[in-house]
PASE-578113 format. One record per atom (N, C-alpha, C): x, z negated, y negated; atom name; residue number from 1. Coordinates in steps of 0.02 Angstrom, whole numbers. Layout:
// PASE-578113
<<X Z Y> CA NUM>
...
// end
This chain:
// PASE-578113
<<5725 505 -5832> N 1>
<<5724 435 -5849> CA 1>
<<5651 413 -5852> C 1>
<<5640 350 -5837> N 2>
<<5572 321 -5840> CA 2>
<<5573 259 -5885> C 2>
<<5515 243 -5912> N 3>
<<5507 183 -5954> CA 3>
<<5445 146 -5931> C 3>
<<5450 80 -5928> N 4>
<<5393 38 -5910> CA 4>
<<5373 -6 -5969> C 4>
<<5311 0 -5991> N 5>
<<5286 -41 -6045> CA 5>
<<5281 -114 -6024> C 5>
<<5265 -127 -5961> N 6>
<<5255 -196 -5938> CA 6>
<<5320 -235 -5937> C 6>
<<5375 -202 -5923> N 7>
<<5440 -236 -5921> CA 7>
<<5482 -222 -5983> C 7>
<<5465 -168 -6020> N 8>
<<5506 -148 -6077> CA 8>
<<5572 -118 -6054> C 8>
<<5576 -98 -5991> N 9>
<<5639 -74 -5963> CA 9>
<<5640 0 -5949> C 9>
<<5701 26 -5945> N 10>
<<5713 96 -5928> CA 10>
<<5738 98 -5856> C 10>
<<5719 150 -5820> N 11>
<<5736 156 -5749> CA 11>
<<5757 227 -5733> C 11>
<<5803 232 -5686> N 12>
<<5819 298 -5658> CA 12>
<<5762 318 -5612> C 12>
<<5748 382 -5607> N 13>
<<5693 404 -5563> CA 13>
<<5702 382 -5490> C 13>
<<5764 370 -5469> N 14>
<<5777 350 -5400> CA 14>
<<5766 276 -5388> C 14>
<<5756 237 -5442> N 15>
<<5746 165 -5435> CA 15>
<<5673 150 -5418> C 15>
<<5661 90 -5392> N 16>
<<5593 66 -5380> CA 16>
<<5564 46 -5448> C 16>
<<5521 88 -5475> N 17>
<<5495 78 -5543> CA 17>
<<5427 44 -5540> C 17>
<<5411 5 -5592> N 18>
<<5344 -25 -5596> CA 18>
<<5290 29 -5598> C 18>
<<5230 13 -5577> N 19>
<<5176 63 -5573> CA 19>
<<5159 95 -5640> C 19>
<<5172 60 -5695> N 20>
<<5154 89 -5761> CA 20>
<<5209 133 -5790> C 20>
<<5262 147 -5752> N 21>
<<5318 187 -5777> CA 21>
<<5296 257 -5796> C 21>
<<5324 281 -5851> N 22>
<<5310 349 -5874> CA 22>
<<5376 387 -5879> C 22>
<<5373 452 -5867> N 23>
<<5433 494 -5875> CA 23>
<<5447 504 -5949> C 23>
<<5511 499 -5967> N 24>
<<5531 513 -6036> CA 24>
<<5590 562 -6034> C 24>
<<5597 600 -6086> N 25>
<<5651 649 -6090> CA 25>
<<5717 613 -6104> C 25>
<<5772 647 -6086> N 26>
<<5837 619 -6102> CA 26>
<<5847 612 -6177> C 26>
<<5819 659 -6215> N 27>
<<5825 655 -6288> CA 27>
<<5789 594 -6315> C 27>
<<5729 580 -6290> N 28>
<<5693 520 -6313> CA 28>
<<5731 457 -6293> C 28>
<<5757 456 -6232> N 29>
<<5796 398 -6208> CA 29>
<<5855 385 -6254> C 29>
<<5893 437 -6270> N 30>
<<5952 430 -6314> CA 30>
<<5930 407 -6384> C 30>
<<5875 434 -6408> N 31>
<<5849 416 -6474> CA 31>
<<5829 342 -6477> C 31>
<<5795 319 -6424> N 32>
<<5774 249 -6421> CA 32>
<<5834 202 -6416> C 32>
<<5884 220 -6375> N 33>
<<5944 179 -6369> CA 33>
<<5981 175 -6436> C 33>
<<5985 230 -6471> N 34>
<<6018 231 -6536> CA 34>
<<5980 188 -6586> C 34>
<<5914 192 -6586> N 35>
<<5874 152 -6631> CA 35>
<<5882 77 -6616> C 35>
<<5882 60 -6551> N 36>
<<5890 -10 -6532> CA 36>
<<5959 -36 -6553> C 36>
<<6010 6 -6547> N 37>
<<6078 -14 -6567> CA 37>
<<6082 -25 -6642> C 37>
<<6038 8 -6680> N 38>
<<6039 -2 -6753> CA 38>
<<5992 -58 -6775> C 38>
<<5965 -96 -6726> N 39>
<<5925 -155 -6744> CA 39>
<<5850 -147 -6738> C 39>
<<5827 -89 -6718> N 40>
<<5754 -80 -6709> CA 40>
<<5731 -115 -6646> C 40>
<<5667 -129 -6644> N 41>
<<5635 -160 -6586> CA 41>
<<5601 -104 -6546> C 41>
<<5609 -104 -6481> N 42>
<<5578 -54 -6438> CA 42>
<<5513 -83 -6409> C 42>
<<5458 -48 -6420> N 43>
<<5393 -69 -6394> CA 43>
<<5359 -7 -6366> C 43>
<<5307 -18 -6328> N 44>
<<5268 38 -6300> CA 44>
<<5212 55 -6348> C 44>
<<5200 120 -6357> N 45>
<<5142 140 -6396> CA 45>
<<5080 135 -6351> C 45>
<<5023 155 -6377> N 46>
<<4961 147 -6338> CA 46>
<<4959 191 -6276> C 46>
<<5003 242 -6272> N 47>
<<5007 284 -6213> CA 47>
<<5060 261 -6164> C 47>
<<5094 205 -6180> N 48>
<<5145 179 -6136> CA 48>
<<5214 208 -6147> C 48>
<<5221 251 -6197> N 49>
<<5286 281 -6212> CA 49>
<<5326 234 -6257> C 49>
<<5393 233 -6249> N 50>
<<5433 189 -6291> CA 50>
<<5437 216 -6362> C 50>
<<5435 170 -6410> N 51>
<<5443 188 -6480> CA 51>
<<5484 133 -6514> C 51>
<<5520 151 -6565> N 52>
<<5562 102 -6601> CA 52>
<<5528 85 -6667> C 52>
<<5524 20 -6680> N 53>
<<5493 -4 -6742> CA 53>
<<5541 -52 -6777> C 53>
<<5532 -61 -6842> N 54>
<<5570 -111 -6879> CA 54>
<<5552 -180 -6853> C 54>
<<5603 -222 -6847> N 55>
<<5590 -292 -6829> CA 55>
<<5561 -327 -6890> C 55>
<<5503 -358 -6883> N 56>
<<5474 -393 -6940> CA 56>
<<5516 -453 -6961> C 56>
<<5523 -461 -7026> N 57>
<<5557 -520 -7053> CA 57>
<<5504 -556 -7095> C 57>
<<5483 -613 -7070> N 58>
<<5428 -649 -7102> CA 58>
<<5449 -722 -7112> C 58>
<<5434 -748 -7169> N 59>
<<5448 -818 -7182> CA 59>
<<5394 -860 -7147> C 59>
<<5415 -908 -7105> N 60>
<<5367 -944 -7063> CA 60>
<<5329 -1001 -7098> C 60>
<<5328 -1004 -7163> N 61>
<<5296 -1061 -7196> CA 61>
<<5221 -1051 -7206> C 61>
<<5197 -990 -7202> N 62>
<<5127 -977 -7214> CA 62>
<<5087 -989 -7149> C 62>
<<5031 -1024 -7155> N 63>
<<4989 -1037 -7097> CA 63>
<<4917 -1020 -7116> C 63>
<<4883 -985 -7072> N 64>
<<4813 -966 -7084> CA 64>
<<4773 -978 -7020> C 64>
<<4710 -994 -7029> N 65>
<<4666 -1004 -6971> CA 65>
<<4649 -936 -6941> C 65>
<<4625 -938 -6879> N 66>
<<4603 -876 -6846> CA 66>
<<4548 -842 -6888> C 66>
<<4502 -881 -6915> N 67>
<<4449 -853 -6956> CA 67>
<<4478 -818 -7017> C 67>
<<4527 -850 -7051> N 68>
<<4557 -820 -7110> CA 68>
<<4593 -755 -7094> C 68>
<<4630 -754 -7038> N 69>
<<4665 -693 -7018> CA 69>
<<4616 -637 -7003> C 69>
<<4563 -653 -6967> N 70>
<<4514 -602 -6950> CA 70>
<<4479 -575 -7012> C 70>
<<4463 -619 -7058> N 71>
<<4431 -596 -7120> CA 71>
<<4479 -554 -7163> C 71>
<<4543 -573 -7165> N 72>
<<4592 -534 -7202> CA 72>
<<4601 -466 -7170> C 72>
<<4604 -463 -7104> N 73>
<<4607 -398 -7069> CA 73>
<<4547 -354 -7087> C 73>
<<4488 -385 -7089> N 74>
<<4428 -348 -7106> CA 74>
<<4432 -321 -7177> C 74>
<<4452 -364 -7225> N 75>
<<4456 -343 -7295> CA 75>
<<4507 -288 -7305> C 75>
<<4561 -288 -7266> N 76>
<<4612 -236 -7272> CA 76>
<<4593 -172 -7235> C 76>
<<4539 -175 -7195> N 77>
<<4519 -117 -7156> CA 77>
<<4561 -106 -7094> C 77>
<<4596 -157 -7071> N 78>
<<4640 -152 -7013> CA 78>
<<4609 -179 -6950> C 78>
<<4554 -215 -6954> N 79>
<<4531 -255 -6898> CA 79>
<<4513 -214 -6836> C 79>
<<4478 -159 -6844> N 80>
<<4458 -119 -6786> CA 80>
<<4519 -94 -6748> C 80>
<<4568 -66 -6784> N 81>
<<4628 -41 -6750> CA 81>
<<4667 -98 -6719> C 81>
<<4674 -154 -6755> N 82>
<<4710 -212 -6731> CA 82>
<<4680 -238 -6666> C 82>
<<4614 -245 -6665> N 83>
<<4581 -272 -6605> CA 83>
<<4580 -221 -6548> C 83>
<<4580 -156 -6563> N 84>
<<4584 -106 -6510> CA 84>
<<4652 -108 -6476> C 84>
<<4705 -118 -6515> N 85>
<<4772 -124 -6486> CA 85>
<<4776 -186 -6443> C 85>
<<4748 -241 -6467> N 86>
<<4747 -303 -6428> CA 86>
<<4710 -293 -6362> C 86>
<<4652 -261 -6365> N 87>
<<4611 -250 -6305> CA 87>
<<4648 -209 -6253> C 87>
<<4691 -163 -6276> N 88>
<<4728 -120 -6230> CA 88>
<<4796 -148 -6212> C 88>
<<4813 -205 -6242> N 89>
<<4880 -232 -6234> CA 89>
<<4887 -280 -6175> C 89>
<<4947 -310 -6170> N 90>
<<4961 -357 -6115> CA 90>
<<4916 -418 -6118> C 90>
<<4907 -450 -6061> N 91>
<<4863 -508 -6056> CA 91>
<<4883 -564 -6104> C 91>
<<4948 -577 -6114> N 92>
<<4968 -632 -6158> CA 92>
<<4947 -619 -6230> C 92>
<<4946 -557 -6251> N 93>
<<4923 -540 -6318> CA 93>
<<4847 -553 -6323> C 93>
<<4810 -531 -6272> N 94>
<<4737 -542 -6273> CA 94>
<<4721 -616 -6271> C 94>
<<4756 -655 -6229> N 95>
<<4744 -726 -6225> CA 95>
<<4757 -761 -6292> C 95>
<<4813 -743 -6323> N 96>
<<4830 -775 -6387> CA 96>
<<4777 -760 -6439> C 96>
<<4754 -697 -6442> N 97>
<<4705 -679 -6492> CA 97>
<<4639 -716 -6482> C 97>
<<4621 -727 -6420> N 98>
<<4558 -762 -6404> CA 98>
<<4564 -838 -6413> C 98>
<<4623 -866 -6402> N 99>
<<4629 -939 -6397> CA 99>
<<4662 -974 -6456> C 99>
<<4706 -941 -6491> N 100>
<<4741 -975 -6546> CA 100>
<<4694 -988 -6604> C 100>
<<4701 -1047 -6634> N 101>
<<4659 -1064 -6691> CA 101>
<<4695 -1060 -6757> C 101>
<<4762 -1061 -6756> N 102>
<<4803 -1055 -6816> CA 102>
<<4861 -1008 -6803> C 102>
<<4881 -972 -6855> N 103>
<<4936 -925 -6849> CA 103>
<<4987 -939 -6905> C 103>
<<5051 -940 -6886> N 104>
<<5104 -944 -6935> CA 104>
<<5123 -873 -6955> C 104>
<<5151 -866 -7014> N 105>
<<5170 -801 -7039> CA 105>
<<5220 -764 -6996> C 105>
<<5255 -800 -6952> N 106>
<<5303 -767 -6908> CA 106>
<<5277 -759 -6837> C 106>
<<5211 -758 -6829> N 107>
<<5181 -753 -6762> CA 107>
<<5203 -688 -6729> C 107>
<<5237 -693 -6672> N 108>
<<5264 -635 -6638> CA 108>
<<5210 -586 -6615> C 108>
<<5153 -612 -6595> N 109>
<<5101 -569 -6569> CA 109>
<<5069 -528 -6626> C 109>
<<5058 -560 -6683> N 110>
<<5032 -522 -6741> CA 110>
<<5083 -471 -6762> C 110>
<<5147 -489 -6763> N 111>
<<5200 -442 -6783> CA 111>
<<5203 -383 -6734> C 111>
<<5195 -397 -6669> N 112>
<<5196 -345 -6618> CA 112>
<<5140 -294 -6630> C 112>
<<5079 -319 -6639> N 113>
<<5022 -274 -6648> CA 113>
<<5029 -237 -6715> C 113>
<<5048 -273 -6768> N 114>
<<5057 -241 -6833> CA 114>
<<5110 -187 -6830> C 114>
<<5164 -199 -6791> N 115>
<<5216 -149 -6784> CA 115>
<<5189 -86 -6751> C 115>
<<5146 -93 -6702> N 116>
<<5115 -35 -6669> CA 116>
<<5069 2 -6717> C 116>
<<5046 -32 -6769> N 117>
<<5004 0 -6820> CA 117>
<<5047 28 -6877> C 117>
<<5114 25 -6869> N 118>
<<5161 48 -6920> CA 118>
<<5157 8 -6984> C 118>
<<5140 -56 -6977> N 119>
<<5139 -101 -7035> CA 119>
<<5208 -133 -7041> C 119>
<<5229 -144 -7102> N 120>
<<5294 -174 -7116> CA 120>
<<5289 -249 -7120> C 120>
<<5346 -282 -7124> N 121>
<<5346 -355 -7133> CA 121>
<<5313 -372 -7200> C 121>
<<5320 -329 -7250> N 122>
<<5287 -339 -7314> CA 122>
<<5211 -336 -7307> C 122>
<<5187 -289 -7266> N 123>
<<5115 -283 -7253> CA 123>
<<5089 -347 -7220> C 123>
<<5128 -375 -7173> N 124>
<<5107 -436 -7139> CA 124>
<<5107 -494 -7187> C 124>
<<5157 -497 -7230> N 125>
<<5159 -551 -7281> CA 125>
<<5099 -546 -7327> C 125>
<<5080 -484 -7346> N 126>
<<5021 -474 -7388> CA 126>
<<4957 -496 -7352> C 126>
<<4954 -482 -7287> N 127>
<<4897 -503 -7246> CA 127>
<<4889 -579 -7249> C 127>
<<4944 -614 -7238> N 128>
<<4942 -688 -7239> CA 128>
<<4927 -714 -7309> C 128>
<<4956 -681 -7359> N 129>
<<4942 -702 -7429> CA 129>
<<4868 -697 -7444> C 129>
<<4836 -644 -7420> N 130>
<<4763 -637 -7429> CA 130>
<<4726 -689 -7387> C 130>
<<4747 -697 -7324> N 131>
<<4712 -742 -7278> CA 131>
<<4708 -813 -7305> C 131>
<<4762 -838 -7333> N 132>
<<4761 -907 -7356> CA 132>
<<4717 -918 -7417> C 132>
<<4696 -864 -7450> N 133>
<<4650 -871 -7507> CA 133>
<<4577 -873 -7485> C 133>
<<4564 -857 -7421> N 134>
<<4495 -853 -7397> CA 134>
<<4473 -921 -7371> C 134>
<<4413 -939 -7386> N 135>
<<4385 -1003 -7363> CA 135>
<<4369 -1001 -7290> C 135>
<<4392 -1051 -7251> N 136>
<<4375 -1052 -7180> CA 136>
<<4302 -1070 -7168> C 136>
// end
């Protein structure tokens, strides 16, 4: 079985697979399918392998500026890892990080990167709670 991080899809070895496809074991494939069936989100780790993470549940009422989010990431000691994941990630993630000026607490891209860092929805809520206390 193969997995493609760019499409988030699984492929048979005989199929025309995207160039970023990686071989995965049948055991990993079954494990990922089981996790997805139980509500987990499947994402690629930094090596392009599929991994299952908890789907973040965030209340969308909190809003923070890009400056506030970056400062909160710095204060929590997460910024270097967060930005390294962004730099290695898909173009839409990089574009959003460079261009967005405000973030809502339910921002999918922040949740995606935080999930790859094994951060929970509670961790993300704490990040936003800290961010909104910082002066822009």
